[in-house]
KEVEX-954955 format. One record per residue (C-alpha): residue in three letters; x, y, z. Coordinates in Angstrom, 1 decimal, m for minus. Layout:
# KEVEX-954955
@residu ALA	east X	north Y	up Z $
...
This chain:
# KEVEX-954955
@residu UNK	east 82.3	north 16.5	up m41.1 $
@residu UNK	east 82.6	north 13.1	up m42.8 $
@residu UNK	east 80.8	north 9.9	up m42.1 $
@residu UNK	east 83.9	north 6.9	up m41.8 $
@residu UNK	east 83.7	north 3.5	up m41.2 $
@residu UNK	east 86.6	north 1.3	up m39.9 $
@residu UNK	east 86.7	north m2.0	up m40.3 $
@residu UNK	east 89.1	north m4.6	up m38.7 $
@residu UNK	east 89.3	north m8.2	up m38.9 $
@residu UNK	east 91.7	north m9.6	up m36.4 $
@residu UNK	east 92.8	north m10.4	up m33.1 $
@residu UNK	east 92.3	north m8.3	up m30.3 $
@residu UNK	east 95.4	north m6.5	up m30.4 $
@residu UNK	east 94.6	north m5.3	up m33.9 $
@residu UNK	east 91.6	north m4.4	up m32.8 $
@residu UNK	east 92.8	north m2.1	up m30.2 $
@residu UNK	east 94.8	north 0.6	up m32.4 $
@residu UNK	east 91.9	north 1.0	up m34.5 $
@residu UNK	east 89.6	north 1.9	up m32.0 $
@residu UNK	east 91.7	north 4.2	up m30.9 $
@residu UNK	east 91.8	north 5.6	up m34.0 $
@residu UNK	east 88.0	north 5.9	up m34.1 $
@residu UNK	east 87.6	north 7.8	up m30.8 $
@residu UNK	east 90.3	north 10.2	up m31.9 $
@residu UNK	east 88.0	north 10.9	up m34.7 $
@residu UNK	east 85.3	north 11.1	up m33.4 $
@residu UNK	east 86.6	north 13.8	up m31.1 $
@residu UNK	east 87.7	north 15.4	up m34.2 $
@residu UNK	east 84.4	north 15.7	up m35.0 $
@residu UNK	east 83.2	north 12.7	up m37.5 $
@residu UNK	east 80.5	north 10.1	up m37.4 $
@residu UNK	east 82.6	north 6.4	up m37.1 $
@residu UNK	east 81.2	north 3.6	up m37.1 $
@residu UNK	east 83.3	north 0.1	up m36.4 $
@residu UNK	east 82.8	north m3.2	up m38.1 $
@residu UNK	east 84.7	north m5.9	up m36.1 $
@residu UNK	east 84.6	north m9.6	up m35.3 $
@residu UNK	east 81.6	north m10.8	up m33.1 $
@residu UNK	east 83.6	north m11.1	up m29.7 $
@residu UNK	east 84.7	north m7.7	up m29.8 $
@residu UNK	east 81.0	north m6.2	up m29.9 $
@residu UNK	east 80.2	north m5.8	up m26.2 $
@residu UNK	east 83.9	north m3.7	up m25.8 $
@residu UNK	east 83.4	north m1.6	up m28.7 $
@residu UNK	east 80.0	north m0.5	up m28.3 $
@residu UNK	east 81.4	north 0.6	up m24.1 $
@residu UNK	east 82.8	north 3.5	up m26.2 $
@residu UNK	east 79.5	north 4.5	up m27.6 $
@residu UNK	east 79.5	north 2.9	up m31.1 $
@residu UNK	east 77.7	north 1.3	up m33.2 $
@residu UNK	east 78.7	north m1.6	up m34.1 $
@residu UNK	east 78.4	north m4.1	up m37.1 $
@residu UNK	east 79.5	north m8.1	up m37.6 $
@residu UNK	east 82.6	north m8.6	up m39.4 $
@residu UNK	east 81.2	north m12.2	up m39.4 $
@residu UNK	east 84.3	north m14.2	up m38.9 $
@residu UNK	east 85.4	north m16.0	up m35.5 $
@residu UNK	east 88.8	north m15.3	up m34.7 $
@residu UNK	east 88.9	north m18.1	up m32.3 $
@residu UNK	east 88.3	north m20.7	up m34.1 $
@residu UNK	east 90.4	north m19.0	up m36.7 $
@residu UNK	east 93.5	north m18.5	up m35.2 $
@residu UNK	east 92.9	north m22.2	up m33.7 $
@residu UNK	east 92.8	north m23.6	up m36.7 $
@residu UNK	east 96.2	north m22.1	up m37.1 $
@residu UNK	east 98.2	north m23.0	up m34.6 $
@residu UNK	east 99.2	north m26.4	up m35.1 $
@residu UNK	east 100.9	north m26.1	up m38.3 $
@residu UNK	east 103.2	north m23.6	up m36.5 $
@residu UNK	east 107.2	north m23.9	up m37.3 $
@residu UNK	east 105.5	north m25.8	up m40.4 $
@residu UNK	east 105.8	north m23.0	up m43.6 $
@residu UNK	east 104.5	north m25.5	up m46.5 $
@residu UNK	east 101.7	north m26.9	up m43.9 $
@residu UNK	east 101.0	north m23.2	up m42.4 $
@residu UNK	east 100.3	north m21.6	up m46.2 $
@residu UNK	east 98.0	north m24.5	up m47.1 $
@residu UNK	east 96.0	north m23.6	up m43.6 $
@residu UNK	east 96.3	north m20.1	up m44.1 $
@residu UNK	east 95.3	north m20.2	up m47.5 $
@residu UNK	east 91.3	north m21.4	up m46.3 $
@residu UNK	east 92.1	north m19.7	up m43.0 $
@residu UNK	east 91.7	north m16.1	up m45.8 $
@residu UNK	east 89.3	north m17.7	up m48.1 $
@residu UNK	east 86.7	north m18.2	up m44.5 $
@residu UNK	east 87.6	north m14.9	up m43.5 $
@residu UNK	east 86.6	north m13.3	up m47.2 $
@residu UNK	east 83.3	north m15.4	up m47.2 $
@residu UNK	east 80.6	north m13.4	up m46.1 $
@residu UNK	east 82.5	north m10.2	up m45.5 $
@residu UNK	east 81.6	north m8.3	up m48.8 $
@residu UNK	east 78.0	north m9.2	up m47.9 $
@residu UNK	east 78.4	north m7.2	up m43.8 $
@residu UNK	east 81.0	north m4.7	up m44.9 $
@residu UNK	east 78.7	north m3.5	up m47.8 $
@residu UNK	east 75.7	north m3.4	up m45.5 $
@residu UNK	east 77.5	north m0.8	up m42.8 $
@residu UNK	east 79.3	north 0.8	up m45.3 $
@residu UNK	east 76.2	north 2.8	up m46.6 $
@residu UNK	east 76.3	north 6.5	up m46.8 $
@residu UNK	east 79.8	north 6.3	up m45.9 $
@residu UNK	east 82.7	north 8.9	up m47.2 $
@residu UNK	east 85.5	north 6.8	up m46.1 $
@residu UNK	east 86.3	north 3.7	up m45.0 $
@residu UNK	east 89.5	north 2.9	up m42.7 $
@residu UNK	east 90.9	north m1.2	up m43.1 $
@residu UNK	east 92.7	north m3.0	up m40.6 $
@residu UNK	east 93.9	north m6.5	up m40.6 $
@residu UNK	east 92.7	north m8.8	up m43.3 $
@residu UNK	east 90.1	north m6.6	up m44.5 $
@residu UNK	east 89.6	north m8.0	up m47.8 $
@residu UNK	east 86.6	north m6.6	up m49.0 $
@residu UNK	east 87.0	north m3.6	up m48.0 $
@residu UNK	east 89.0	north m1.9	up m51.0 $
@residu UNK	east 86.3	north m3.5	up m53.0 $
@residu UNK	east 83.3	north m1.7	up m51.0 $
@residu UNK	east 85.3	north 1.8	up m51.6 $
@residu UNK	east 85.5	north 1.0	up m55.2 $
@residu UNK	east 81.9	north 0.2	up m55.4 $
@residu UNK	east 80.9	north 3.1	up m53.1 $
@residu UNK	east 83.3	north 5.7	up m54.9 $
@residu UNK	east 84.5	north 7.0	up m51.8 $
@residu UNK	east 88.8	north 6.9	up m50.8 $
@residu UNK	east 90.0	north 4.3	up m48.7 $
@residu UNK	east 93.2	north 3.7	up m46.0 $
@residu UNK	east 94.6	north 1.1	up m45.5 $
@residu UNK	east 96.4	north 1.3	up m41.5 $
@residu UNK	east 99.4	north m1.0	up m41.6 $
@residu UNK	east 100.4	north m2.6	up m37.8 $
@residu UNK	east 102.9	north m5.1	up m38.7 $
@residu UNK	east 106.1	north m3.4	up m41.4 $
@residu UNK	east 106.6	north m7.3	up m42.6 $
@residu UNK	east 102.7	north m7.4	up m44.2 $
@residu UNK	east 103.8	north m4.7	up m46.9 $
@residu UNK	east 105.8	north m6.5	up m50.1 $
@residu UNK	east 109.3	north m5.5	up m49.6 $
@residu UNK	east 113.4	north m7.0	up m50.0 $
@residu UNK	east 113.8	north m6.2	up m47.0 $
@residu UNK	east 112.1	north m8.8	up m45.0 $
@residu UNK	east 110.0	north m12.5	up m46.2 $
@residu UNK	east 106.4	north m12.8	up m46.2 $
@residu UNK	east 104.8	north m13.7	up m42.8 $
@residu UNK	east 104.7	north m17.3	up m43.4 $
@residu UNK	east 108.4	north m18.1	up m44.5 $
@residu UNK	east 110.3	north m18.0	up m40.3 $
@residu UNK	east 113.2	north m17.4	up m41.7 $
@residu UNK	east 114.0	north m13.5	up m41.1 $
@residu UNK	east 117.5	north m13.2	up m42.5 $
@residu UNK	east 117.9	north m14.4	up m45.8 $
@residu UNK	east 119.4	north m12.5	up m48.2 $
@residu UNK	east 117.1	north m10.0	up m50.0 $
@residu UNK	east 116.8	north m11.8	up m53.6 $
@residu UNK	east 116.0	north m14.7	up m51.4 $
@residu UNK	east 113.1	north m12.2	up m49.8 $
@residu UNK	east 112.1	north m11.1	up m53.6 $
@residu UNK	east 111.8	north m14.6	up m54.5 $
@residu UNK	east 109.7	north m15.5	up m51.4 $
@residu UNK	east 107.6	north m12.4	up m52.3 $
@residu UNK	east 106.6	north m13.7	up m55.5 $
@residu UNK	east 106.2	north m17.0	up m54.7 $
@residu UNK	east 103.7	north m16.1	up m51.9 $
@residu UNK	east 101.6	north m13.9	up m54.4 $
@residu UNK	east 101.5	north m16.1	up m56.7 $
@residu UNK	east 99.7	north m18.6	up m54.0 $
@residu UNK	east 97.4	north m16.3	up m53.2 $
@residu UNK	east 96.3	north m15.4	up m56.8 $
@residu UNK	east 95.8	north m19.0	up m57.2 $
@residu UNK	east 93.6	north m19.4	up m53.7 $
@residu UNK	east 92.7	north m16.3	up m53.4 $
@residu UNK	east 91.4	north m14.1	up m56.1 $
@residu UNK	east 88.8	north m16.4	up m57.5 $
@residu UNK	east 87.1	north m15.7	up m54.2 $
@residu UNK	east 87.2	north m12.2	up m54.1 $
@residu UNK	east 86.4	north m11.7	up m58.1 $
@residu UNK	east 83.2	north m13.4	up m57.3 $
@residu UNK	east 82.3	north m11.0	up m54.9 $
@residu UNK	east 83.2	north m8.3	up m56.9 $
@residu UNK	east 81.5	north m9.6	up m59.9 $
@residu UNK	east 78.1	north m9.0	up m57.8 $
@residu UNK	east 79.1	north m5.7	up m57.5 $
@residu UNK	east 79.3	north m4.9	up m60.8 $
@residu UNK	east 83.2	north m4.8	up m60.3 $
@residu UNK	east 86.1	north m5.6	up m62.9 $
@residu UNK	east 88.1	north m8.7	up m61.9 $
@residu UNK	east 91.4	north m8.1	up m60.3 $
@residu UNK	east 94.3	north m10.2	up m62.1 $
@residu UNK	east 97.2	north m9.7	up m58.9 $
@residu UNK	east 96.1	north m9.7	up m55.5 $
@residu UNK	east 99.5	north m7.1	up m54.4 $
@residu UNK	east 98.2	north m5.1	up m57.1 $
@residu UNK	east 94.4	north m4.8	up m56.2 $
@residu UNK	east 95.6	north m4.2	up m52.4 $
@residu UNK	east 98.2	north m1.5	up m53.3 $
@residu UNK	east 97.1	north 0.3	up m55.6 $
@residu UNK	east 93.5	north 0.9	up m54.2 $
@residu UNK	east 95.0	north 3.3	up m51.4 $
@residu UNK	east 94.5	north 7.1	up m50.9 $
@residu UNK	east 97.1	north 6.2	up m48.1 $
@residu UNK	east 98.7	north 3.6	up m46.2 $
@residu UNK	east 99.6	north 4.6	up m42.3 $
@residu UNK	east 101.5	north 2.1	up m40.8 $
@residu UNK	east 101.3	north 2.5	up m37.1 $
@residu UNK	east 104.5	north 1.4	up m35.7 $
@residu UNK	east 106.7	north 3.6	up m34.1 $
@residu UNK	east 109.8	north 4.5	up m35.7 $
@residu UNK	east 111.4	north 4.4	up m32.5 $
@residu UNK	east 110.9	north 0.5	up m32.5 $
@residu UNK	east 110.6	north 0.2	up m36.5 $
@residu UNK	east 111.6	north 2.2	up m39.2 $
@residu UNK	east 109.6	north 0.7	up m42.2 $
@residu UNK	east 111.6	north 0.3	up m45.6 $
@residu UNK	east 110.9	north 3.0	up m48.8 $
@residu UNK	east 107.8	north 1.7	up m50.3 $
@residu UNK	east 106.5	north 3.2	up m53.5 $
@residu UNK	east 103.0	north 3.5	up m53.1 $
@residu UNK	east 101.4	north 7.0	up m50.8 $
@residu UNK	east 102.4	north 5.8	up m46.8 $
@residu UNK	east 102.7	north 7.4	up m43.7 $
@residu UNK	east 104.0	north 6.1	up m40.4 $
@residu UNK	east 102.4	north 8.2	up m37.5 $
@residu UNK	east 103.3	north 5.0	up m34.6 $
@residu UNK	east 100.9	north 3.3	up m32.3 $
@residu UNK	east 97.9	north 4.4	up m31.1 $
@residu UNK	east 96.8	north 3.8	up m27.5 $
@residu UNK	east 93.0	north 3.2	up m26.5 $
@residu UNK	east 91.7	north 5.8	up m23.7 $
@residu UNK	east 90.0	north 3.8	up m20.8 $
@residu UNK	east 86.0	north 3.8	up m20.9 $
@residu UNK	east 86.6	north 4.5	up m17.0 $
@residu UNK	east 89.2	north 4.2	up m14.8 $
@residu UNK	east 89.8	north 0.2	up m13.5 $
@residu UNK	east 91.8	north m1.1	up m11.4 $
@residu UNK	east 93.6	north m4.8	up m11.4 $
@residu UNK	east 91.8	north m7.5	up m9.4 $
@residu UNK	east 92.4	north m7.3	up m5.9 $
@residu UNK	east 94.2	north m10.7	up m6.0 $
@residu UNK	east 96.3	north m9.5	up m8.5 $
@residu UNK	east 97.2	north m6.0	up m6.5 $
@residu UNK	east 98.0	north m8.0	up m3.5 $
@residu UNK	east 100.5	north m10.4	up m5.1 $
@residu UNK	east 102.4	north m7.8	up m6.8 $
@residu UNK	east 102.5	north m5.8	up m3.5 $
@residu UNK	east 104.1	north m9.0	up m1.5 $
@residu UNK	east 107.2	north m9.2	up m3.1 $
@residu UNK	east 109.5	north m8.4	up m6.2 $
@residu UNK	east 108.2	north m8.3	up m9.8 $
@residu UNK	east 107.1	north m10.8	up m10.9 $
@residu UNK	east 108.1	north m12.2	up m14.8 $
@residu UNK	east 104.8	north m12.4	up m16.8 $
@residu UNK	east 104.0	north m15.2	up m19.0 $
@residu UNK	east 101.6	north m15.3	up m21.5 $
@residu UNK	east 100.8	north m16.4	up m25.2 $
@residu UNK	east 97.8	north m14.4	up m25.6 $
@residu UNK	east 95.8	north m15.1	up m28.7 $
@residu UNK	east 97.7	north m18.4	up m29.6 $
@residu UNK	east 95.9	north m21.9	up m28.8 $
@residu UNK	east 97.6	north m24.9	up m26.8 $
@residu UNK	east 97.1	north m28.6	up m28.2 $
@residu UNK	east 99.4	north m29.9	up m25.1 $
@residu UNK	east 98.9	north m27.3	up m22.1 $
@residu UNK	east 99.9	north m29.4	up m19.6 $
@residu UNK	east 103.8	north m29.7	up m21.3 $
@residu UNK	east 103.4	north m25.9	up m21.1 $
@residu UNK	east 103.1	north m25.7	up m17.8 $
@residu UNK	east 105.8	north m28.1	up m16.8 $
@residu UNK	east 108.3	north m25.8	up m19.2 $
@residu UNK	east 106.7	north m22.6	up m17.8 $
@residu UNK	east 107.1	north m25.1	up m13.5 $
@residu UNK	east 110.4	north m26.1	up m14.7 $
@residu UNK	east 111.5	north m22.5	up m15.4 $
@residu UNK	east 110.6	north m21.0	up m12.4 $
@residu UNK	east 111.4	north m23.3	up m10.3 $
@residu UNK	east 115.4	north m23.0	up m11.6 $
@residu UNK	east 115.3	north m19.1	up m11.6 $
@residu UNK	east 113.6	north m18.9	up m8.6 $
@residu UNK	east 111.0	north m15.9	up m9.5 $
@residu UNK	east 108.2	north m15.1	up m8.8 $
@residu UNK	east 105.5	north m15.4	up m12.3 $
@residu UNK	east 102.4	north m14.3	up m13.4 $
@residu UNK	east 100.8	north m16.6	up m15.4 $
@residu UNK	east 97.9	north m15.7	up m18.0 $
@residu UNK	east 95.6	north m18.5	up m19.0 $
@residu UNK	east 95.0	north m16.7	up m22.5 $
@residu UNK	east 93.0	north m18.4	up m25.2 $
@residu UNK	east 95.1	north m21.5	up m24.4 $
@residu UNK	east 92.9	north m22.1	up m20.8 $
@residu UNK	east 96.4	north m23.2	up m19.5 $
@residu UNK	east 95.2	north m24.8	up m16.0 $
@residu UNK	east 95.8	north m24.0	up m12.6 $
@residu UNK	east 98.2	north m26.8	up m12.1 $
@residu UNK	east 100.8	north m25.0	up m9.9 $
@residu UNK	east 101.9	north m26.4	up m6.5 $
@residu UNK	east 103.5	north m23.4	up m5.3 $
@residu UNK	east 103.1	north m19.9	up m3.9 $
@residu UNK	east 104.9	north m17.6	up m5.7 $
@residu UNK	east 102.7	north m18.1	up m9.2 $
@residu UNK	east 99.4	north m16.1	up m10.1 $
@residu UNK	east 97.1	north m17.0	up m12.5 $
@residu UNK	east 95.3	north m14.5	up m14.3 $
@residu UNK	east 92.4	north m14.3	up m16.7 $
@residu UNK	east 92.3	north m11.5	up m18.9 $
@residu UNK	east 93.9	north m8.4	up m17.7 $
@residu UNK	east 94.5	north m4.9	up m19.0 $
@residu UNK	east 98.5	north m5.1	up m20.2 $
@residu UNK	east 99.0	north m1.2	up m20.0 $
@residu UNK	east 98.4	north m1.5	up m16.4 $
@residu UNK	east 100.1	north m4.6	up m15.5 $
@residu UNK	east 103.7	north m4.7	up m17.5 $
@residu UNK	east 105.1	north m1.7	up m15.8 $
@residu UNK	east 104.5	north m3.8	up m12.6 $
@residu UNK	east 106.7	north m7.0	up m13.9 $
@residu UNK	east 110.2	north m7.6	up m14.3 $
@residu UNK	east 109.8	north m9.3	up m17.5 $
@residu UNK	east 107.2	north m10.3	up m20.2 $
@residu UNK	east 107.3	north m13.7	up m21.7 $
@residu UNK	east 105.1	north m14.3	up m25.1 $
@residu UNK	east 104.4	north m15.1	up m28.5 $
@residu UNK	east 105.5	north m12.2	up m29.9 $
@residu UNK	east 102.2	north m10.1	up m31.3 $
@residu UNK	east 102.9	north m6.7	up m32.6 $
@residu UNK	east 100.5	north m5.0	up m29.6 $
@residu UNK	east 102.2	north m7.1	up m27.1 $
@residu UNK	east 105.6	north m6.5	up m28.4 $
@residu UNK	east 104.7	north m2.0	up m28.4 $
@residu UNK	east 102.9	north m2.4	up m25.2 $
@residu UNK	east 106.1	north m4.0	up m23.3 $
@residu UNK	east 108.4	north m2.0	up m24.8 $
@residu UNK	east 106.2	north 1.0	up m24.0 $
@residu UNK	east 105.8	north 0.2	up m20.4 $
@residu UNK	east 109.7	north 0.1	up m21.0 $
@residu UNK	east 110.6	north m3.8	up m19.4 $
@residu UNK	east 112.5	north m6.5	up m21.1 $
@residu UNK	east 111.2	north m8.7	up m23.3 $
@residu UNK	east 111.7	north m12.5	up m24.4 $
@residu UNK	east 109.8	north m13.7	up m27.5 $
@residu UNK	east 108.5	north m17.1	up m28.1 $
@residu UNK	east 107.3	north m17.0	up m31.9 $
@residu UNK	east 104.5	north m19.3	up m32.9 $
@residu UNK	east 103.8	north m18.5	up m36.3 $
@residu UNK	east 103.3	north m15.8	up m38.5 $
@residu UNK	east 105.1	north m11.9	up m38.4 $
@residu UNK	east 106.3	north m13.2	up m34.3 $
@residu UNK	east 109.6	north m14.5	up m35.8 $
@residu UNK	east 109.7	north m10.8	up m37.3 $
@residu UNK	east 109.1	north m9.0	up m33.8 $
@residu UNK	east 111.6	north m11.4	up m32.1 $
@residu UNK	east 114.3	north m11.2	up m34.5 $
@residu UNK	east 113.7	north m7.2	up m34.8 $
@residu UNK	east 113.8	north m6.9	up m30.9 $
@residu UNK	east 117.0	north m9.5	up m30.7 $
@residu UNK	east 118.9	north m7.3	up m33.1 $
@residu UNK	east 118.0	north m3.7	up m31.5 $
@residu UNK	east 119.6	north m5.5	up m28.6 $
@residu UNK	east 116.2	north m5.0	up m26.6 $
@residu UNK	east 115.7	north m9.1	up m26.0 $
@residu UNK	east 117.5	north m12.3	up m26.3 $
@residu UNK	east 117.7	north m14.8	up m29.2 $
@residu UNK	east 114.2	north m15.7	up m29.6 $
@residu UNK	east 112.7	north m19.3	up m29.2 $
@residu UNK	east 110.9	north m20.9	up m31.5 $
@residu UNK	east 107.3	north m22.3	up m29.8 $
@residu UNK	east 108.3	north m25.6	up m31.6 $
@residu UNK	east 111.5	north m25.9	up m30.1 $
@residu UNK	east 110.6	north m24.4	up m26.5 $
@residu UNK	east 112.1	north m26.3	up m23.1 $
@residu UNK	east 112.3	north m25.4	up m20.0 $
@residu UNK	east 116.4	north m25.3	up m20.2 $
@residu UNK	east 116.5	north m22.2	up m23.2 $
@residu UNK	east 113.1	north m20.5	up m21.5 $
@residu UNK	east 115.6	north m20.2	up m18.2 $
@residu UNK	east 118.5	north m19.5	up m20.0 $
@residu UNK	east 116.7	north m16.4	up m21.7 $
@residu UNK	east 115.1	north m14.8	up m19.0 $
@residu UNK	east 118.0	north m15.2	up m17.0 $
@residu UNK	east 119.9	north m12.6	up m19.7 $
@residu UNK	east 116.4	north m10.4	up m20.2 $
@residu UNK	east 116.6	north m10.1	up m16.3 $
@residu UNK	east 120.3	north m9.4	up m15.6 $
@residu UNK	east 121.6	north m8.4	up m19.0 $
@residu UNK	east 122.0	north m4.2	up m18.6 $
@residu UNK	east 122.2	north m3.2	up m21.8 $
@residu UNK	east 118.8	north m4.9	up m22.1 $
@residu UNK	east 117.6	north m3.9	up m19.3 $
@residu UNK	east 118.9	north 0.1	up m20.0 $
@residu UNK	east 117.6	north m0.2	up m23.8 $
@residu UNK	east 114.2	north m1.4	up m22.6 $
@residu UNK	east 113.9	north 1.8	up m20.2 $
@residu UNK	east 115.1	north 4.0	up m22.8 $
@residu UNK	east 113.0	north 3.0	up m25.9 $
@residu UNK	east 109.7	north 3.1	up m23.3 $
@residu UNK	east 110.6	north 7.0	up m22.0 $
@residu UNK	east 110.7	north 7.6	up m26.1 $
@residu UNK	east 107.5	north 5.8	up m26.5 $
@residu UNK	east 105.4	north 7.4	up m24.0 $
@residu UNK	east 106.6	north 10.7	up m25.7 $
@residu UNK	east 105.1	north 10.5	up m28.5 $
@residu UNK	east 101.9	north 8.7	up m27.7 $
@residu UNK	east 99.8	north 12.4	up m28.2 $
@residu UNK	east 101.7	north 12.8	up m31.3 $
@residu UNK	east 101.0	north 9.9	up m33.1 $
@residu UNK	east 97.4	north 9.8	up m32.9 $
@residu UNK	east 97.3	north 13.7	up m33.7 $
@residu UNK	east 99.1	north 12.8	up m36.9 $
@residu UNK	east 97.1	north 9.6	up m37.9 $
@residu UNK	east 93.5	north 12.3	up m37.1 $
@residu UNK	east 95.7	north 14.7	up m39.4 $
@residu UNK	east 96.3	north 12.2	up m42.1 $
@residu UNK	east 92.9	north 11.1	up m42.5 $
@residu UNK	east 91.3	north 15.0	up m42.7 $
@residu UNK	east 93.7	north 15.7	up m45.4 $
@residu UNK	east 93.0	north 12.7	up m47.5 $
@residu UNK	east 89.0	north 13.5	up m47.0 $
@residu UNK	east 90.0	north 17.0	up m47.8 $
@residu UNK	east 92.0	north 16.3	up m50.9 $
@residu UNK	east 88.7	north 14.1	up m52.1 $
@residu UNK	east 86.3	north 17.3	up m50.8 $
@residu UNK	east 84.5	north 15.7	up m48.2 $
@residu UNK	east 85.3	north 17.7	up m45.2 $
C-alpha cells in the first residue's frame, strides 16, 4: 500500500476531519503521517500517528485577525500578513516530512503542499471544508462579508482578491519554488486549482451542495473522528445537564475577544431575559467566570459531539466544524459571524430555514441575541428542520468516509501507486 502524508494548516476544527481521514486510510492499509500545527501534536500522536510540525502558531495567527472582524479592507491587509507567516517555514517543514511519500493530501491553508508534490512528482489531493473557499460566481470570496451580491459582483470580487493575492503572496511562494528547482508561478488560483489530482469536498450535500466546478472534484460529506477511548463529560457538567431542562450553549470557538467583559455582559443579560439555563465555553477568548447565578455552567474544552445532542441551542461563531457538529446533533443554532467564511455559513443556514438571521459580531447586542435565541428555540419549523437534518447526517457518516477512501485509492490506482 501507499505512504501518504496529510498536511493540514488550520484550527482544531480543520484538523479533526483530516485526522479522521488519516485513521480511515490507515485502516485501509496505508502508511499515513500527519503534518499539522504544533498545538495539535499530543492529540494526533494519541491516535498513533507519526507527527511533523507545520510550524505556524494557529492561536497567534487567529488572534491577529480577530481585531479586524467586520472590516473587510483591514482584514484583507491582515490576511496578507498572516498568509505570509504561514508560508514562511512551511516549504521547509513540509518538504522534510514528505520524504518517500507516494501521495500528499492537503487541507486548510497548505500553500506549500502543491509545490512539494510537484517537486516529488507525486499526486496531490486537496480537501475542501468550506464551499466558499473555491472560486465561483455563486458566492463572494471569504474576506467579503456581504453574501447576497449579484453574480457579476461576485466575479469581480474574486478577480480583485486573486489580483491582491498575486501581488502579495506569489513572490513568497516563488522564492521557495526556485529553491526546489521549480518554475515560477504567475497566478495563484491557476497554481492552486491545476495542481490537484482531485479535490475532495468534505461537505455533506444535505447541508450544502457545491456548485459545478471545472476542476476534478467529488463531494463526500464530512468525516467524524473516532475516539481513542470512550470518555465521559466532566462530572460537574454531567450533574448540571441532569439537573434541569437542556441549556443553551454559548461558545465562539477559536475566536479571541478584545473585550470579554462586554461579551459576558451581553450573554448575562440574554440569559436573564430569557430565563434559560446556559453553558458558556471559555474558548480561546478566555471568558472569565463573572456569572453570579446558579443556572450557568462554565466549560473549558469539551467534546462537542457528546455535548450538543444534550443542549437546546448552540450559539457560536459559524466555523464549519461547529456548524456541522450542531447540525449532526439536530439542534437549532444561532450564528454570530466573526470573520471570513462565518458570514457564508450564517447566510446558508438562514436560507435553509435552520436558523434565525445571523448577527454580525461587531453588531452584537443582548437585545438582538435574545430575540435570535428565542426564535431558534420556539420556532417549530427550525426545530423540525434541524431534527430532520440531524437524522440525515447521522445516517451517512460511514458512507461519507468510505467514499473519501475510495476516491484516494482511485487516485493512487490511476497513478500506478496502489
